[in-house]
C-alpha positions, 0 to 999 in steps of 0.5 A, a space after each residue: 409852738 415854742 419849740 418851733 420858734 426856736 428851730 425857725 432860725 435854723 430852718 431859715 439858715 438851712 434854706 438860705 444855704 441851699 439856695 445860695 450854695 448847694 443848688 448853683 453847684 448842682 446846676 454847674 455839675 449838671 452842665 459839666 456832665 453834659 459837656 463831657 457826654 457831648 464830646 466829639 471827634 475834632 473837639 479841642 479840649 483842655 484837661 484838668 491837668 492842663 494838657 491841650 489837645 484834639 480828640 481823634 477817637 471816642 469810646 464810652 468812658 474814655 477818648 484818644 487825645 492827640 497832643 503836640 506837633 509830634 501828634 502823640 496820642 494819649 488815652 484819657 478818661 472823660 472825667 479828666 476834661 476841664 473845658 472845650 476850647 474849640 468845638 469840632 467842625 461838625 458841631 459848628 456846622 449844626 449850630 450855623 444851620 440852626 442860625 441860618 434858619 432864622 429869617 433875616 430882617 432887611 431894614 434900613 437904619 432910621 437915618 437912611 429911611 428919613 433921608 430917603 423920604 426927604 429925597 422922595 419929597 424933594 424929587 416930587 417937588 422937582 417934578 411938580 415944578 417942571 
């Protein structure tokens, strides 16, 4: 029992390190891998080396990147992608379709509701006075 009590602070330290450092890093790595897997033609990206360009062709482990005003094409590996700066039009269309499916609420702000109720009451009073 004393041996367990001696190792308890070490065990607690290891658990805290896991939840504060290792687990968030694994989540971030998983998101980056998913982003790299979902690259499509038309995406504008920035590579790890700082090259900005547009994807014109994708392969299994690499893609062709179009760079600059001269439209120079470079083949790069997927792991070299740092961020996607502008998703392709196809991906945006899918996202817009998803957003449009949600029902739109048409309600007046509270101020307008109150004024319309007051106006209706005044109109009702005016008709009863006539």
